[in-house]
C-alpha positions, 0 to 999 in steps of 0.5 A: 767279221761277217763274210757278207760283203757290202757295196756301193753303186756310185751311180744309184740315185738311192744315197750311200748310207741308204745303200747300206741300210738296205744292204744291212736289212735285208741280210738280216731279214734273209739270213745271210747276217744271223743274230749276234753278227759282228758288223765291221767298225764304223770307221773299217767299214767307211773306208771299205766302201770309200765313204764318210766315217759319219755316213756309216755311222748315221747308217748304223744308228738308223739300223738301231732305231729300226732294231736292225742291229745293237751296238754294245758300246766298244764291243761294237754293232751286232744283228740284233736278236729278237723280231726280224726287220719283217716282223717289225714291218708286219706290226707297223703295218698292223698298227697302220690299218688300225689307224686309218680304220679308226680315222675312217679312211678308205682302203685306197685312200690308205693305199694311196697314202703308203705308196706315195711315202714309199716312192718319197724315198 
């Protein structure tokens, strides 16, 4: 198991599944959790954090969808090798920039859309 300690801030307006998702993503991006590091099983992490297993399972599904982790069946979930979350975000940003250029949006309008989307979370 990783030495990384997950924690939930009960006073935060950020939902618990999102807190865990951010912690794993940031730890993978910073190298605190390296590629191939096995994450705790869903039920174990849920118990440790005082969350429902479905909450942690949702987090793991989203992390897998984002390419941050990979699930290997009964062997567990691991930090994925390959693109870092930052590289993935940079590619998404480049795709977004190309799309807004193609649509003819002004830079200020495109940035305003991103700021609105980020503040909505």
